[in-house]
N, C-alpha and C positions, 0 to 999 in steps of 0.2 A: 337700530343699527349695531350696536354692540352685541346684541344677542345674535344677530345673523353672522357676524364675525366669529363669535365663540362658537356657534354651530359649525361653520365652516372649518375652523381650526380642529374641532373634534373629529369631523369626517376625514380630513386630511391625515390627522394622527392615526385613526384606526386604519385607514388605508396603507400607511407606511410601516405600521407595526409588524405585519407579517414579513415584509421585506428585511427588516431589521433582524428579525429572529432567524430568517433563512440564511442570512449572511454570517450570523454568529454560530450556526449549528456546526458541531464537530463533525470531521469526516468519519464516515463508519467504514469497517472493514471491507464492506462491499464496494466502496467507491475507490479503494486504493488499488495502485497498479498490481497485477498478480503475474506470477510465473507458475505455470502448471507443470506438475511433474507427472509424465504419463508415457508409457512404453519405454521406461528407462531413459527418458529425455527431458531436458527443461525447455518449455515452450512459452515464450520465445527463448531462443538460446542466448540472445543479447537483448537487454532492455536499456533504454536510456531514460533517465528521469532527472528532474531538477534537484538540486541540493535541498535537504530537509524532507525528502519524500520518504515515506514508509512503504516498503515493498512487501507484499504477502505471497508466500509460497504455498501452493495446495498440493497435497498428495493425492493425485488421482489413481495411482497405481494400488494393487493390492499388497505389494511388497513394501517393507519398511525402507524409508530413506533417511539419511542424516546429512545435513548440509554443513559444508565448512568453507570459509573464505581462505584463499591461499595466503593472504596477509594476516591472518588470524583475527580479523575485526569482527567477526561473527561466527556462530556455529549454532546449529540447532540440536535438540535432542532427537532420538529416533522418531520419525513421523510415520504412524501407522495410516492406512488408507483414510481419506477425507480429512486428515489432520492438516492444521496450518502452522505456518511459522512466519513471524514478522520481524523486519528489521528496519530501523530509521537510518538513512544515509545523511550524515551531517556535513561531510566534507566532499568536495569534488574529487573525482579520480576514476580510475578503472578498477573495478573489483571482480576478480576472477574467483570462481567458487566451483566446487563440486561436491559429490556424494562420497562420504568416507566408506560406505558399503559397497558402492559400485564405481570403481575409479574411472570408468569409461565415461561416466556422466559429468559434463562440464558446462558451466554457463558463465555470463559475464553481465555485470551491472555497470553502466556507464553513467556517472553522476556529474552533471554540468552545473 
């Protein structure tokens, strides 16, 4: 009887181990919300995310773009084609941003 219980415990533990690892796995850049820069626009123009979220901007243009928040909470270096920039939003609020090289480009991140 003890041997059957021990075997059952091992089987259950082996079955639960992958679940525990999956829950502990860190989020990859591919799983984070993204804003694409394409045709001199931010898409989506407005993105809503929960507090603590890291947002990734991806430059899908051939032109260089440089992001900056109007409240100065973040700014990127110049992003060449296919380059990315990440920022983690730790406080709720509405964050308006633009491209310092192309002033017509504007976007908003709403953090709740």
